[in-house]
C-alpha positions in Angstrom: 27.9 67.1 -207.1 24.6 65.8 -206.6 22.0 67.0 -209.2 18.6 68.8 -207.9 16.2 66.7 -209.7 17.2 67.5 -213.3 19.5 64.5 -214.2 22.0 66.9 -214.6 25.3 67.3 -212.2 27.6 70.5 -212.2 28.4 73.7 -210.5 25.5 75.4 -212.1 22.4 72.9 -211.8 20.0 73.5 -215.3 17.1 75.2 -212.8 19.5 78.9 -212.2 20.7 79.1 -215.6 17.1 81.0 -217.3 17.3 83.2 -213.8 21.0 83.7 -214.5 20.6 84.4 -218.5 17.9 86.6 -217.7 19.0 88.7 -214.9 21.8 89.2 -217.5 19.4 90.1 -220.5 17.5 92.1 -218.4 21.0 93.7 -217.6 22.2 94.4 -221.1 18.6 95.8 -222.3 18.3 98.4 -219.5 22.6 99.6 -220.9 20.8 99.8 -223.9 17.5 101.8 -223.6 20.0 104.3 -221.4 22.5 104.1 -224.3 19.9 105.0 -226.8 18.0 107.5 -225.2 22.1 109.2 -224.5 22.1 108.4 -228.3 18.9 110.7 -229.3 19.7 113.1 -226.7 22.9 113.6 -228.6 21.2 114.2 -232.0 18.6 116.6 -230.7 21.8 118.9 -230.0 22.5 118.6 -234.1 25.9 118.3 -234.4 27.9 117.3 -237.5 31.1 114.9 -238.0 33.9 115.8 -240.3 37.4 113.9 -240.5 39.9 116.4 -241.3 43.1 116.8 -242.4 45.5 119.5 -241.1 47.6 121.1 -243.4 50.2 123.7 -242.0 50.8 126.5 -244.6 54.6 128.8 -243.6 54.6 131.8 -245.5 57.4 133.7 -245.2 57.2 133.3 -241.1 53.4 133.7 -240.8 52.8 130.3 -240.3 48.7 128.7 -239.5 46.7 125.5 -239.8 43.9 124.8 -242.6 42.0 121.5 -242.9 40.6 119.7 -245.6 37.9 118.0 -244.9 37.7 114.2 -245.7 34.4 113.4 -244.9 32.1 115.2 -243.2 28.1 113.8 -242.6 25.4 115.5 -240.8 25.8 112.5 -238.4 22.1 113.7 -236.6 20.1 110.9 -238.7 22.5 108.1 -238.0 22.7 109.1 -234.3 18.8 108.5 -234.6 18.6 105.6 -236.4 20.9 104.0 -234.1 19.6 104.9 -231.1 15.8 103.7 -231.9 17.6 100.6 -233.1 19.1 100.3 -229.2 16.5 101.3 -227.5 14.1 98.7 -229.7 16.9 95.7 -229.1 16.9 97.1 -225.3 13.3 96.5 -225.0 13.3 93.1 -225.9 15.8 91.8 -224.1 14.3 93.3 -221.1 11.0 91.3 -222.6 13.2 88.2 -222.6 15.0 88.6 -219.5 11.7 88.8 -217.9 10.1 86.0 -219.5 13.5 83.2 -219.2 12.8 84.5 -215.3 8.8 83.8 -214.9 10.2 80.5 -217.8 7.2 81.7 -220.6 8.1 81.5 -223.8 11.3 80.0 -224.5 11.7 81.7 -227.8 11.5 84.7 -226.1 13.8 84.2 -224.1 16.6 83.2 -226.6 15.4 86.5 -228.8 15.5 89.0 -225.3 19.8 87.1 -225.1 20.1 87.2 -229.0 19.6 90.8 -228.9 21.2 92.1 -226.4 24.4 90.0 -227.9 24.2 91.5 -230.8 27.7 94.5 -231.3 26.7 96.0 -228.6 28.7 97.5 -225.2 27.1 95.0 -223.8 27.7 92.3 -226.2 29.4 90.4 -223.7 26.5 90.2 -221.2 24.5 89.1 -224.2 26.7 86.3 -224.8 26.7 84.8 -221.6 22.7 84.7 -221.7 22.1 82.8 -224.4 24.8 80.3 -222.7 22.5 80.0 -220.1 18.9 80.8 -222.0 20.3 77.8 -224.7 21.3 75.1 -221.8 18.0 76.1 -219.9 15.5 75.1 -222.3 14.1 72.2 -220.2 13.5 74.3 -217.3 10.7 76.0 -220.2 8.5 72.5 -219.3 6.5 71.6 -222.7 7.6 74.6 -225.0 10.6 73.4 -225.5 
């Protein structure tokens, strides 16, 4: 296959890689922001979480179930922390994706891709974004 002036031949030319990484980073960032917002809304409901162990009690043909609470947490604060963290990571991912598409700052582009590669439901997009932005480093010009 012929190369397009970047000195690289292959299935994907190097000038497409930052765009692909940026788009994946933006998609993952939007998903993280939406998920963080849903988590903050769930935390506003004030639900608590309890890990319960059921015990069946039978006293002379009367049977009922009682529960022993093993682990009880008022998870509203935990959900708030995780939700805010997801929103912040999502914003950085979106900013990094925009930077990758515009080829402005390699550092911000890579940071955005890494932020969406952290353990979250959109991690596969983030891993691919890190790979694509890293391989397209030459496209960022004099800043690389």
